[in-house]
Phi, psi and omega in degrees: 000320181300324179293323179292321178296317180296322178296320178293322179293333181277347183269111182240001179192176181305327181293337181247010172115357178281153182281341182208176177270156177294326177300322177293327177292318177299318179293322177298316178299318179296320179294319179292327177297318178292320185293326185280337174053049184285141176229138179223138177216147177285144180223159171289157180304328183297340180268000175296130180261115180091353178247145179202160175276120186293134179296135178096304182268332187076003179294144180269113189229158174268147185297337179282346187076009184246199183061261179204168175232153171255117183237189176253155178220133174255128184241132178232131177237107184293345181267358178238140182291159176105165181285161174303149175254158180233153183197161167291155178210149175269133174245120182224085186292340180292141175266116180273175179247122169245104190229137173248129175268130182245150176203144176273133171237119180052041176081004181241128181289129176240159181235136182274107181257157184239140170273101190237139178268135169229136190297334184268355181284145168297129184076352175065309182265126179222173180283120187241167175294171176305312178235131178218096189206137169285165177299322178300322180291310185283346169270004171062041175298331180286351180079009182265200183283167181282174181265123181297135174067015179300326186300333179293340184252349184241341180265117181303135177081357182289328180211161183269123180288136174257327173202147184200104182219160170267134181230148177283170169234199191300111184282356175267346182238339176249149174254105173060039178277138174226148172230149175279121177255116192217140171236127178234152182247140179231158171250000181291158171279112186225127171050039181268352176253105182303329180291328180280331180229073188294340182267006183232142175216147175272124180233149171280166176296323179296324177292321176297323176299319177297322179290332178290348175279351179261152179286134168054048177245314181261122188281170185299323184291322174297317183297316183291327177292317180298330179294339183272357182296142179281083186261349186296127177260227184292151178298143177235148183298137181229161180290336181224143177289163177301322179296321179292323177295315178297322179294320178300314180293318179298321178294320179297320178294322181288333179281333188297135177239030176274124181229153179223145176219145179288145173224165178293138178300325180294341185254007183294121183283141176085007180235147180239150174239125171243194187288345185237351184200153164251122186215161174292156180297333177263006176058040177250176174071274180202170177232157169257124183231175179234145180224155170248135187234136169236126186209123171284149174088358175264168180299330176233137185284335179207149179195170172235156180193159169279154174220152169269132180241108178292156183271004179181171181282159178251175177227129173234120186215139169255126162281141177222158181204149177269130172241121183053038177081001183251126179292137176234144177256141176273100185271154181237128173282098192261129178262127174226130190301329184270357179290145182303324179244020174069315183239131173223168179281122180241178175295169177305314179233127174221098186256104175289140185314120176050047183304176196293053177073009185257123180268113186292148176299145177071003179298323180293325179296316179294316183296325185274355184296133178271177186300327182292331182271340180276106183272344178202138175205126175202154177261128180234144178283147170275197187296104185286350176275351181230338185238139182262113176055039174276119183228151174226138172275120187253131188220152161243126184238125183278139172246012178301132180086353179277123181261090183218109184296331180294327178283326180286333177235077186290170178294168187302334182271008174235150181207141175279120178227159179275159173303324177297320177293323177296319178296319179297319176297319181300316183290349174278340178084139177056034178241336189231133183292161180295330179291318177292328179292326174301313181291327176293322176299324177300318179287315182301326184271354183081010178296333176220145176234132186265000000 
């Protein structure tokens, strides 16, 4: 399987096995953006249709009891000074499907991608997986149309699974959210006529990699699915064995004293609610806002919903270095209160916008990196169905040639691991953060080479 994935990653145009050029894909995305004519506007909470603040708790809920709720969360970290902090958080117990359909054309694996609009994305329309749907959506709680190609991911035996795991999402904004990340392969004739399926195109992994070099083109859900691909080839020497990496993560989880408990949204301390936003008293971190959306090509043509809006951009970066000719990433055992197991493997630096007064280790190293050391840099949107204009600058920064003993022997919550080891952890599920999975997708697709 790894050889087939590598062949797809090497195919970037018709000369190497792709069905079309990447330039044609960029033009197709622009054409679909014009065709869908999406409009979004901010509204006061009172104009939300089907959403309301629940009597007693103040939680923001949908009348169906489905989709998601905005509640309160109290977080306590016994290893950090100060009182517990409180904040709004999204609770979405349903497990959604993020699925890519794969098929071989002339011996090269292609993936069926969708031009999909999400209200919180920059530019709104980005490259999405074949299927990107919550359970409420694909069970049509909204009363709209069905989800195209869902049957390949829900009907047993319909397609051959290549990877299938449960993965977490942003643990600072979601409480224990998981999605199914799945790639299945078919031999059926599917979406091969662009006129019949104008919102879908078959792309190689290499073409998606070329698009990942552009800002805000490939959405978060595509990136996290690509991170789960079985790309590991022959074993390569690493500074730590796989068992040692697992032990390091297990020890970090056992040491963590970060705890979270739900509280009523109406009682969240340090936050204010007015007619248009729920925000901190100092207007930092993020806000809860409401939007009205009109969009052609979605299961429902118009709707309203709450979104979380961060107060600034984030940074997600891996420092890397070669040891004995093998690239290693400096991984961080990152604790986030909303993660199902509290601690997962994250990038070296993952700075959530204006985070809780905590300056992450190695942030200065990333910030000071010059052009020669930055091997990859692009801005990518986070989950556009839940977050409004949430973006992170994603980077790989080389430390080759840097003589710094502190970097070679990092603190206990950091460890040098290979990309292959990061991929193996990802395929186990609930081991690697969504930010680290974005950067792994960059490597898996060939968008960056270390």
